N, CA, C and O of each residue as an XYZ file, in Angstrom:
840
protein
N     104.425    116.401    125.509
C     105.053    116.728    124.225
C     105.998    117.910    124.412
O     105.644    118.902    125.050
N     107.182    117.803    123.861
C     108.124    118.905    123.927
C     107.579    120.109    123.170
O     106.952    119.961    122.120
N     107.821    121.295    123.707
C     107.649    122.526    122.938
C     109.027    122.911    122.438
O     109.807    123.537    123.155
N     109.326    122.527    121.187
C     110.692    122.689    120.679
C     111.081    124.153    120.513
O     112.264    124.490    120.456
N     110.076    125.014    120.438
C     110.400    126.433    120.347
C     110.995    126.979    121.628
O     111.616    128.042    121.622
N     110.809    126.249    122.748
C     111.311    126.712    124.034
C     112.467    125.866    124.545
O     112.965    126.090    125.648
N     112.898    124.884    123.735
C     113.927    123.958    124.160
C     115.186    124.137    123.322
O     115.122    124.719    122.240
N     116.336    123.646    123.801
C     117.531    123.622    122.948
C     117.265    122.769    121.709
O     116.340    121.956    121.714
N     118.059    122.937    120.645
C     117.787    122.183    119.419
C     117.991    120.686    119.570
O     117.449    119.915    118.778
N     118.759    120.249    120.568
C     119.026    118.824    120.743
C     118.799    118.419    122.192
O     119.210    119.119    123.118
N     118.144    117.288    122.375
C     117.930    116.717    123.699
C     118.715    115.414    123.767
O     118.566    114.568    122.885
N     119.549    115.227    124.789
C     120.398    114.038    124.847
C     120.279    113.341    126.197
O     120.106    113.980    127.236
N     120.377    112.000    126.153
C     120.351    111.180    127.360
C     121.193    109.936    127.102
O     121.311    109.484    125.963
N     121.779    109.383    128.163
C     122.472    108.105    128.086
C     121.469    106.967    128.315
O     120.612    107.049    129.195
N     121.592    105.907    127.511
C     120.734    104.740    127.654
C     121.529    103.567    128.218
O     122.745    103.486    128.046
N     120.837    102.677    128.884
C     121.464    101.483    129.459
C     121.467    100.382    128.404
O     120.578     99.531    128.391
N     122.460    100.394    127.522
C     122.565     99.427    126.435
C     123.971     98.843    126.403
O     124.921     99.445    126.903
N     124.087     97.664    125.809
C     125.381     96.996    125.647
C     125.884     97.305    124.233
O     125.520     96.617    123.280
N     126.710     98.327    124.101
C     127.144     98.764    122.778
C     128.055     97.761    122.086
O     128.030     97.657    120.859
N     128.859     97.021    122.846
C     129.726     96.019    122.234
C     128.894     94.902    121.605
O     129.192     94.446    120.501
N     127.863     94.469    122.301
C     126.992     93.422    121.770
C     126.256     93.897    120.525
O     126.118     93.149    119.557
N     125.781     95.144    120.547
C     125.079     95.697    119.387
C     126.022     95.787    118.201
O     125.652     95.403    117.092
N     127.245     96.292    118.412
C     128.217     96.409    117.320
C     128.558     95.043    116.745
O     128.681     94.898    115.529
N     128.711     94.041    117.601
C     128.995     92.678    117.120
C     127.882     92.186    116.209
O     128.156     91.568    115.180
N     126.655     92.444    116.563
C     125.529     92.023    115.733
C     125.538     92.755    114.386
O     125.248     92.158    113.350
N     125.868     94.035    114.408
C     125.947     94.804    113.155
C     126.970     94.167    112.216
O     126.710     94.033    111.021
N     128.115     93.780    112.739
C     129.140     93.154    111.902
C     128.717     91.766    111.434
O     129.057     91.361    110.322
N     127.985     91.036    112.261
C     127.510     89.717    111.850
C     126.489     89.803    110.717
O     126.301     88.843    109.970
N     125.839     90.946    110.595
C     124.842     91.151    109.545
C     125.431     91.883    108.336
O     124.705     92.540    107.589
N     126.733     91.769    108.151
C     127.418     92.540    107.112
C     126.885     92.252    105.708
O     126.970     93.121    104.840
N     126.341     91.062    105.458
C     125.821     90.761    104.123
C     124.619     91.630    103.770
O     124.225     91.705    102.606
N     124.030     92.292    104.778
C     122.896     93.188    104.530
C     123.316     94.657    104.461
O     122.469     95.536    104.302
N     124.610     94.923    104.578
C     125.078     96.297    104.461
C     124.894     96.792    103.030
O     125.062     96.038    102.072
N     124.548     98.067    102.903
C     124.399     98.699    101.591
C     125.455     99.791    101.472
O     125.491    100.711    102.289
N     126.316     99.697    100.457
C     127.359    100.703    100.257
C     126.731    102.019     99.818
O     125.851    102.038     98.958
N     127.193    103.131    100.418
C     126.629    104.442    100.122
C     127.635    105.427     99.534
O     127.291    106.584     99.292
N     128.863    104.991     99.301
C     129.867    105.903     98.755
C     130.910    105.124     97.973
O     131.281    104.007     98.335
N     131.375    105.738     96.888
C     132.484    105.182     96.112
C     133.824    105.766     96.548
O     134.874    105.311     96.094
N     133.797    106.778     97.433
C     135.020    107.479     97.825
C     135.584    106.995     99.154
O     136.783    107.127     99.401
N     134.741    106.442    100.006
C     135.195    105.963    101.308
C     134.206    104.909    101.787
O     133.169    104.697    101.159
N     134.522    104.254    102.890
C     133.706    103.146    103.388
C     132.563    103.679    104.253
O     132.722    103.886    105.456
N     131.423    103.892    103.627
C     130.202    104.300    104.314
C     129.098    103.339    103.896
O     128.791    103.220    102.710
N     128.501    102.652    104.869
C     127.421    101.706    104.618
C     126.254    101.981    105.554
O     126.414    102.593    106.611
N     125.087    101.521    105.148
C     123.967    101.422    106.067
C     123.597     99.953    106.191
O     123.767     99.177    105.252
N     123.093     99.584    107.352
C     122.540     98.244    107.502
C     121.100     98.329    107.017
O     120.202     98.725    107.761
N     120.891     97.952    105.756
C     119.555     98.008    105.184
C     119.211     99.347    104.580
O     120.079    100.184    104.333
N     117.932     99.533    104.349
C     117.404    100.690    103.619
C     116.855    101.746    104.571
O     116.571    101.476    105.738
N     116.714    102.966    104.031
C     116.115    104.053    104.802
C     115.457    105.049    103.856
O     115.730    105.056    102.656
N     114.595    105.882    104.407
C     113.783    106.774    103.581
C     114.610    107.829    102.857
O     114.340    108.131    101.694
N     115.622    108.398    103.530
C     116.298    109.541    102.911
C     117.177    109.131    101.740
O     117.461    109.954    100.871
N     117.613    107.876    101.698
C     118.419    107.406    100.572
C     117.640    106.514     99.612
O     117.965    106.456     98.426
N     116.626    105.824    100.103
C     115.943    104.802     99.298
C     114.431    104.954     99.233
O     113.753    104.125     98.627
N     113.893    106.003     99.849
C     112.448    106.070    100.050
C     111.601    106.034     98.799
O     110.453    105.592     98.849
N     112.133    106.487     97.678
C     111.355    106.491     96.436
C     111.829    105.405     95.468
O     111.625    105.513     94.259
N     112.461    104.361     96.005
C     112.945    103.268     95.163
C     112.197    101.979     95.490
O     111.692    101.825     96.601
N     112.120    101.048     94.531
C     111.475     99.757     94.819
C     112.189     98.988     95.929
O     111.566     98.220     96.663
N     113.509     99.202     96.045
C     114.278     98.452     97.049
C     113.826     98.766     98.475
O     113.937     97.921     99.364
N     113.316     99.981     98.693
C     112.903    100.335    100.054
C     111.842     99.364    100.553
O     111.993     98.783    101.628
N     110.777     99.183     99.789
C     109.690     98.288    100.203
C     110.086     96.815    100.110
O     109.703     96.005    100.954
N     110.857     96.478     99.075
C     111.216     95.074     98.869
C     112.154     94.569     99.959
O     111.923     93.512    100.547
N     113.204     95.322    100.221
C     114.236     94.846    101.142
C     113.774     94.823    102.594
O     114.214     93.970    103.365
N     112.892     95.748    102.982
C     112.494     95.770    104.384
C     111.638     94.550    104.744
O     111.547     94.191    105.918
N     111.011     93.911    103.753
C     110.251     92.690    104.031
C     111.173     91.596    104.557
O     110.772     90.768    105.375
N     112.415     91.604    104.073
C     113.399     90.625    104.523
C     114.101     91.086    105.796
O     114.268     90.313    106.740
N     114.507     92.344    105.812
C     115.382     92.809    106.888
C     114.634     93.185    108.159
O     115.159     92.964    109.250
N     113.426     93.747    108.065
C     112.728     94.156    109.285
C     112.600     93.034    110.307
O     112.884     93.267    111.482
N     112.183     91.817    109.918
C     112.114     90.738    110.920
C     113.472     90.406    111.538
O     113.560     90.068    112.718
N     114.532     90.506    110.729
C     115.879     90.250    111.242
C     116.274     91.327    112.247
O     116.837     91.021    113.298
N     115.982     92.584    111.928
C     116.302     93.680    112.836
C     115.541     93.542    114.154
O     116.099     93.787    115.223
N     114.268     93.149    114.079
C     113.492     92.964    115.309
C     114.072     91.829    116.156
O     114.125     91.925    117.382
N     114.508     90.747    115.488
C     115.087     89.612    116.219
C     116.398     90.001    116.899
O     116.623     89.670    118.063
N     117.264     90.707    116.164
C     118.600     91.007    116.681
C     118.629     92.226    117.600
O     119.424     92.275    118.538
N     117.764     93.213    117.337
C     117.832     94.480    118.075
C     116.522     94.833    118.775
O     116.308     95.983    119.158
N     115.648     93.839    118.939
C     114.361     94.097    119.576
C     114.495     94.690    120.970
O     113.740     95.591    121.336
N     115.457     94.189    121.756
C     115.666     94.726    123.101
C     116.096     96.193    123.039
O     115.677     97.008    123.861
N     116.933     96.515    122.058
C     117.381     97.900    121.900
C     116.219     98.786    121.484
O     116.069     99.892    122.001
N     115.392     98.310    120.549
C     114.198     99.079    120.173
C     113.312     99.333    121.385
O     112.799    100.438    121.562
N     113.131     98.315    122.217
C     112.283     98.476    123.399
C     112.829     99.561    124.327
O     112.068    100.367    124.864
N     114.156     99.579    124.513
C     114.772    100.591    125.376
C     114.575    101.981    124.787
O     114.253    102.924    125.510
N     114.768    102.110    123.472
C     114.580    103.406    122.812
C     113.126    103.855    122.929
O     112.852    105.003    123.277
N     112.194    102.946    122.638
C     110.773    103.293    122.706
C     110.375    103.689    124.125
O     109.661    104.673    124.317
N     110.834    102.930    125.118
C     110.514    103.274    126.511
C     111.057    104.655    126.863
O     110.378    105.452    127.510
N     112.282    104.928    126.433
C     112.887    106.225    126.739
C     112.143    107.368    126.055
O     111.790    108.357    126.696
N     111.907    107.228    124.747
C     111.243    108.309    124.017
C     109.791    108.471    124.464
O     109.284    109.592    124.520
N     109.124    107.376    124.779
C     107.750    107.467    125.287
C     107.715    108.248    126.596
O     106.801    109.036    126.838
N     108.721    108.016    127.433
C     108.808    108.747    128.694
C     109.078    110.227    128.445
O     108.503    111.085    129.115
N     109.958    110.533    127.476
C     110.286    111.918    127.188
C     109.113    112.665    126.555
O     108.861    113.825    126.879
N     108.403    111.996    125.656
C     107.299    112.633    124.951
C     105.967    112.495    125.693
O     104.972    113.105    125.302
N     105.949    111.699    126.759
C     104.760    111.524    127.590
C     103.590    110.922    126.814
O     102.434    111.294    127.012
N     103.926    109.967    125.912
C     102.891    109.272    125.160
C     103.482    108.013    124.542
O     104.700    107.906    124.405
N     102.634    107.058    124.167
C     103.142    105.821    123.561
C     103.769    106.078    122.193
O     103.365    106.987    121.468
N     104.762    105.259    121.856
C     105.411    105.303    120.543
C     105.373    103.899    119.959
O     105.605    102.916    120.662
N     105.079    103.816    118.666
C     104.878    102.533    117.988
C     105.974    102.302    116.953
O     106.301    103.206    116.184
N     106.544    101.096    116.929
C     107.456    100.698    115.860
C     106.609    100.319    114.651
O     105.811     99.383    114.717
N     106.782    101.049    113.538
C     105.972    100.817    112.345
C     106.534     99.645    111.557
O     107.682     99.688    111.116
N     105.731     98.593    111.375
C     106.188     97.380    110.707
C     106.187     97.509    109.183
O     106.856     96.727    108.507
N     105.459     98.467    108.629
C     105.381     98.606    107.172
C     106.435     99.553    106.612
O     106.566     99.681    105.395
N     107.185    100.215    107.483
C     108.282    101.094    107.076
C     109.600    100.506    107.572
O     109.603     99.654    108.461
N     110.713    100.953    107.008
C     112.018    100.466    107.442
C     112.218    100.770    108.925
O     111.934    101.873    109.392
N     112.713     99.773    109.652
C     112.996     99.970    111.074
C     114.271    100.804    111.245
O     115.136    100.794    110.370
N     114.391    101.521    112.361
C     115.645    102.214    112.637
C     116.821    101.250    112.505
O     116.757    100.103    112.948
N     117.891    101.736    111.891
C     119.059    100.877    111.677
C     120.322    101.737    111.706
O     120.330    102.792    112.340
N     121.374    101.311    111.040
C     122.699    101.811    111.377
C     123.434    102.497    110.228
O     123.388    102.048    109.083
N     124.116    103.600    110.564
C     125.189    104.178    109.753
C     126.486    103.503    110.192
O     126.738    103.358    111.388
N     127.304    103.093    109.232
C     128.565    102.413    109.534
C     129.678    103.055    108.718
O     129.693    102.935    107.493
N     130.594    103.724    109.370
C     131.738    104.354    108.723
C     133.019    103.682    109.203
O     133.268    103.618    110.407
N     133.827    103.186    108.285
C     135.180    102.765    108.629
C     136.077    104.001    108.624
O     135.998    104.821    107.709
N     136.919    104.136    109.628
C     137.810    105.298    109.684
C     138.658    105.375    108.426
O     139.141    104.363    107.919
N     138.830    106.593    107.932
C     139.574    106.827    106.696
C     140.195    108.208    106.745
O     139.577    109.135    107.268
N     141.416    108.375    106.211
C     141.997    109.719    106.131
C     141.120    110.689    105.352
O     141.169    111.897    105.582
N     140.315    110.162    104.429
C     139.402    110.991    103.634
C     138.454    111.780    104.535
O     138.093    112.915    104.224
N     138.053    111.173    105.650
C     137.070    111.801    106.525
C     137.667    112.895    107.412
O     136.934    113.586    108.119
N     138.986    113.054    107.380
C     139.609    114.157    108.104
C     139.324    115.494    107.436
O     139.342    116.538    108.088
N     139.061    115.459    106.133
C     138.849    116.696    105.369
C     137.484    116.757    104.704
O     137.184    117.712    103.988
N     136.658    115.750    104.934
C     135.327    115.714    104.330
C     134.277    115.373    105.396
O     134.482    114.507    106.246
N     133.166    116.075    105.320
C     132.038    115.816    106.215
C     130.822    115.462    105.368
O     130.904    115.402    104.142
N     129.697    115.228    106.032
C     128.475    114.926    105.308
C     127.915    116.160    104.613
O     128.456    117.257    104.749
N     126.847    115.977    103.878
C     126.177    117.077    103.192
C     125.242    117.801    104.169
O     124.560    117.177    104.982
N     125.230    119.123    104.065
C     124.287    119.895    104.881
C     122.864    119.552    104.458
O     122.578    119.449    103.265
N     121.975    119.374    105.426
C     120.600    118.989    105.090
C     119.676    119.212    106.283
O     120.120    119.445    107.408
N     118.390    119.135    106.004
C     117.357    119.002    107.020
C     116.650    117.676    106.767
O     116.716    117.131    105.665
N     115.973    117.158    107.792
C     115.393    115.819    107.702
C     113.932    115.874    107.265
O     113.083    116.436    107.957
N     113.650    115.271    106.088
C     112.283    115.216    105.590
C     111.895    113.810    105.126
O     111.250    113.691    104.085
N     112.251    112.745    105.841
C     111.877    111.399    105.380
C     110.373    111.194    105.362
O     109.853    110.427    104.551
N     109.676    111.881    106.257
C     108.222    111.774    106.306
C     107.576    112.339    105.042
O     106.529    111.862    104.603
N     108.211    113.360    104.462
C     107.719    113.926    103.195
C     108.031    112.971    102.045
O     107.191    112.731    101.179
N     109.253    112.429    102.048
C     109.651    111.468    101.009
C     108.681    110.294    100.944
O     108.352    109.820     99.857
N     108.224    109.825    102.098
C     107.342    108.656    102.162
C     105.860    109.019    102.205
O     105.007    108.150    102.382
N     105.558    110.313    102.040
C     104.161    110.783    102.048
C     103.443    110.398    103.336
O     102.327    109.879    103.308
N     104.093    110.657    104.455
C     103.525    110.303    105.758
C     102.888    111.493    106.464
O     102.483    111.381    107.621
N     102.798    112.616    105.790
C     102.292    113.812    106.440
C     103.403    114.580    107.130
O     104.580    114.253    106.980
N     103.028    115.604    107.889
C     104.031    116.499    108.470
C     103.695    116.838    109.920
O     103.962    117.946    110.385
N     103.101    115.867    110.634
C     102.708    116.122    112.020
C     103.747    115.533    112.971
O     103.950    114.320    113.020
N     104.392    116.410    113.719
C     105.351    116.025    114.761
C     106.502    115.162    114.252
O     106.695    114.051    114.746
N     107.268    115.644    113.278
C     108.450    114.882    112.861
C     109.624    115.109    113.815
O     109.868    116.223    114.279
N     110.336    114.026    114.092
C     111.537    114.098    114.920
C     112.568    113.118    114.376
O     112.231    112.187    113.645
N     113.810    113.337    114.736
C     114.899    112.445    114.344
C     115.715    112.118    115.583
O     115.792    112.914    116.519
N     116.332    110.923    115.579
C     117.209    110.585    116.693
C     118.423    109.805    116.197
O     118.365    109.096    115.192
N     119.510    109.956    116.926
C     120.762    109.235    116.690
C     121.240    108.648    118.007
O     121.305    109.347    119.018
N     121.574    107.368    117.994
C     122.110    106.690    119.176
C     123.514    106.214    118.847
O     123.695    105.355    117.984
N     124.507    106.765    119.529
C     125.902    106.418    119.262
C     126.230    105.052    119.854
O     126.095    104.830    121.058
N     126.666    104.136    118.981
C     126.993    102.773    119.399
C     128.493    102.584    119.529
O     128.964    102.048    120.533
N     129.243    103.010    118.540
C     130.700    102.843    118.549
C     131.321    104.088    117.919
O     130.937    104.492    116.822
N     132.280    104.693    118.617
C     132.932    105.900    118.113
C     134.437    105.680    118.029
O     135.015    105.032    118.902
N     135.083    106.212    116.985
C     136.532    106.062    116.839
C     137.289    107.013    117.756
O     136.701    107.866    118.420
N     138.608    106.845    117.775
C     139.459    107.729    118.580
C     139.215    109.189    118.221
O     139.240    110.060    119.090
N     138.979    109.452    116.941
C     138.738    110.819    116.473
C     137.363    111.342    116.779
O     137.012    112.447    116.364
N     136.563    110.560    117.509
C     135.247    111.018    117.918
C     134.222    110.924    116.805
O     134.506    110.439    115.710
N     133.054    111.388    117.103
C     131.962    111.431    116.143
C     130.956    112.443    116.622
O     130.832    112.687    117.822
N     130.236    113.033    115.689
C     129.267    114.036    116.099
C     128.546    114.642    114.921
O     128.561    114.112    113.810
N     127.916    115.766    115.192
C     127.093    116.458    114.214
C     127.496    117.926    114.151
O     127.601    118.589    115.182
N     127.718    118.426    112.955
C     127.836    119.864    112.749
C     126.433    120.417    112.525
O     125.619    119.785    111.852
N     126.146    121.587    113.080
C     124.838    122.200    112.854
C     124.966    123.720    112.862
O     125.963    124.273    113.326
N     123.943    124.375    112.340
C     123.937    125.833    112.246
C     122.882    126.384    113.188
O     121.717    125.991    113.135
N     123.304    127.299    114.052
C     122.393    127.951    114.994
C     122.714    129.433    115.031
O     123.859    129.821    115.267
N     121.707    130.260    114.797
C     121.883    131.718    114.760
C     122.963    132.126    113.772
O     123.725    133.061    114.016
N     123.018    131.406    112.644
C     123.969    131.727    111.588
C     125.384    131.251    111.833
O     126.272    131.507    111.020
N     125.609    130.558    112.948
C     126.945    130.085    113.295
C     127.018    128.573    113.197
O     126.092    127.872    113.605
N     128.125    128.070    112.652
C     128.341    126.628    112.586
C     128.874    126.136    113.922
O     129.844    126.678    114.451
N     128.235    125.105    114.462
C     128.618    124.549    115.757
C     128.820    123.040    115.632
O     128.419    122.422    114.646
N     129.447    122.468    116.647
C     129.741    121.030    116.653
C     129.148    120.398    117.890
O     129.374    120.869    119.004
N     128.377    119.317    117.697
C     127.803    118.555    118.795
C     128.493    117.199    118.862
O     128.226    116.345    118.016
N     129.370    116.970    119.838
C     130.051    115.677    119.940
C     129.123    114.617    120.500
O     128.297    114.899    121.368
N     129.260    113.404    120.003
C     128.497    112.272    120.515
C     129.297    111.547    121.589
O     130.522    111.652    121.654
N     128.578    110.813    122.429
C     129.177    109.872    123.373
C     128.496    108.524    123.181
O     127.293    108.465    122.927
N     129.251    107.451    123.300
C     128.656    106.131    123.181
C     127.548    105.944    124.213
O     127.682    106.358    125.364
N     126.454    105.315    123.789
C     125.238    105.061    124.575
C     124.330    106.289    124.660
O     123.261    106.214    125.266
N     124.728    107.411    124.071
C     123.936    108.635    124.154
C     122.973    108.725    122.965
O     123.371    108.528    121.817
N     121.698    109.025    123.256
C     120.712    109.239    122.211
C     120.453    110.746    122.098
O     120.188    111.425    123.090
N     120.536    111.240    120.874
C     120.306    112.650    120.569
C     119.003    112.749    119.787
O     118.851    112.099    118.753
N     118.065    113.553    120.266
C     116.781    113.719    119.590
C     116.590    115.187    119.209
O     116.908    116.084    119.989
N     116.066    115.424    117.999
C     115.800    116.794    117.547
C     114.679    116.756    116.521
O     114.228    115.679    116.129
N     114.227    117.930    116.083
C     113.070    117.974    115.188
C     113.444    117.896    113.714
O     112.564    117.936    112.854
N     114.729    117.787    113.409
C     115.164    117.640    112.023
C     115.193    118.922    111.232
O     115.690    118.938    110.106
N     114.670    120.011    111.796
C     114.570    121.262    111.054
C     115.833    122.114    111.154
O     115.987    123.089    110.419
N     116.733    121.748    112.060
C     118.007    122.455    112.168
C     118.921    121.984    111.041
O     119.062    120.780    110.825
N     119.541    122.913    110.325
C     120.488    122.547    109.270
C     121.666    121.825    109.920
O     122.286    122.347    110.848
N     121.974    120.619    109.429
C     123.007    119.826    110.085
C     123.664    118.875    109.089
O     123.216    118.730    107.951
N     124.736    118.233    109.546
C     125.443    117.242    108.735
C     126.262    116.342    109.643
O     126.526    116.687    110.795
N     126.663    115.186    109.122
C     127.578    114.306    109.838
C     128.949    114.980    109.886
O     129.490    115.361    108.848
N     129.504    115.126    111.075
C     130.794    115.800    111.220
C     131.930    114.919    110.720
O     131.851    113.692    110.761
N     132.983    115.567    110.250
C     134.165    114.855    109.809
C     134.944    114.268    110.980
O     134.669    114.571    112.141
N     135.905    113.435    110.662
C     136.747    112.783    111.664
C     137.791    113.774    112.183
O     138.356    114.543    111.405
N     138.044    113.760    113.476
C     139.027    114.663    114.085
C     140.423    114.056    114.138
O     141.423    114.773    114.165
N     140.480    112.726    114.153
C     141.763    112.017    114.204
C     141.580    110.658    113.552
O     140.577    109.984    113.786
N     142.548    110.251    112.732
C     142.442    108.977    112.032
C     143.260    107.892    112.720
O     144.453    108.065    112.969
N     142.607    106.767    113.026
C     143.274    105.568    113.519
C     142.762    104.406    112.680
O     141.563    104.127    112.660
N     143.664    103.737    111.993
C     143.289    102.659    111.091
C     142.531    101.552    111.828
O     142.880    101.182    112.949
N     141.484    101.031    111.175
C     140.758     99.889    111.702
C     139.609    100.219    112.629
O     138.933     99.309    113.110
N     139.366    101.490    112.896
C     138.281    101.874    113.787
C     136.986    102.130    113.003
O     137.000    102.277    111.781
N     135.872    102.179    113.739
C     134.561    102.384    113.121
C     133.750    103.420    113.889
O     133.919    103.613    115.093
N     132.874    104.070    113.154
C     131.845    104.952    113.723
C     130.502    104.323    113.388
O     130.119    104.273    112.219
N     129.775    103.841    114.400
C     128.494    103.181    114.185
C     127.433    103.900    115.006
O     127.569    104.046    116.221
N     126.381    104.347    114.339
C     125.263    104.978    115.026
C     123.960    104.341    114.574
O     123.815    103.945    113.418
N     123.024    104.249    115.493
C     121.679    103.787    115.162
C     120.828    105.015    114.868
O     120.757    105.933    115.685
N     120.187    105.035    113.712
C     119.445    106.209    113.242
C     117.953    105.894    113.161
O     117.567    104.770    112.841
N     117.127    106.879    113.449
C     115.691    106.677    113.310
C     114.929    107.983    113.297
O     115.483    109.055    113.540
N     113.632    107.869    113.004
C     112.745    109.031    112.929
C     111.416    108.717    113.590
O     111.051    107.556    113.776
N     110.697    109.782    113.940
C     109.330    109.674    114.436
C     108.422    110.540    113.562
O     108.840    111.581    113.055
N     107.172    110.096    113.392
C     106.153    110.901    112.722
C     104.798    110.457    113.266
O     104.605    109.284    113.584
N     103.873    111.389    113.369
C     102.554    111.053    113.886
C     101.660    110.555    112.759
O     101.444    111.258    111.772
N     101.139    109.333    112.910
C     100.229    108.725    111.945
C      98.984    108.290    112.698
O      99.070    107.531    113.664
N      97.820    108.773    112.256
C      96.553    108.441    112.921
C      96.625    108.698    114.416
O      96.118    107.917    115.222
N      97.263    109.806    114.773
C      97.313    110.244    116.160
C      98.394    109.613    117.012
O      98.546    109.972    118.180
N      99.156    108.671    116.446
C     100.177    107.953    117.215
C     101.562    108.233    116.646
O     101.748    108.220    115.429
N     102.523    108.483    117.510
C     103.902    108.636    117.057
C     104.465    107.288    116.624
O     104.507    106.340    117.409
N     104.900    107.213    115.361
C     105.461    105.995    114.781
C     106.966    106.152    114.616
O     107.451    107.221    114.245
N     107.699    105.080    114.894
C     109.161    105.057    114.750
C     109.529    104.286    113.484
O     109.020    103.193    113.234
N     110.427    104.879    112.688
C     110.820    104.286    111.411
C     112.183    104.841    111.037
O     112.801    105.602    111.782
N     112.646    104.414    109.812
C     113.851    105.039    109.264
C     113.632    105.292    107.793
O     114.519    105.816    107.118
């Protein structure tokens, strides 16, 4: 188990995944995208705790989408679980009763040159009443636009920028104040796609969900 008090706020590694194939599947599942903004094109593939955790749609929709996500992205889940299990030195379980890790999908827009996400810390485990033992969050960059993609965060009172790379998984404890970084350069027709997920310990086992 990581001692996060002695480690940098973010741990990153490259995974052996086919990002083009994953992105193609995300687009093929577009009928399951959920719009998250009226100002620009931001969608999620399905539901998640931080946006939907206290709504009926969270439980209802995952009954339909979770089996689809396992069918289409099961190999990717296996790679993530194997990697995180190796890093944490213990088994990790995909929780079937909670939303599976899924995707943020941003279409490039001039709006994103001057706007970023909301500053926040990650508490999906609290939203879903899962307890507070060993919460973690991870982001896996699948497709990045010319203007890049990353995370703004605050460390020692200073705002910093963590750039993403495709195939790179970033893991942290969610307690660092952070937000989705704005676009650095706009190119029409491009996308920023990341796979998002969380971990929490339930009955002694680290469970993966979103």
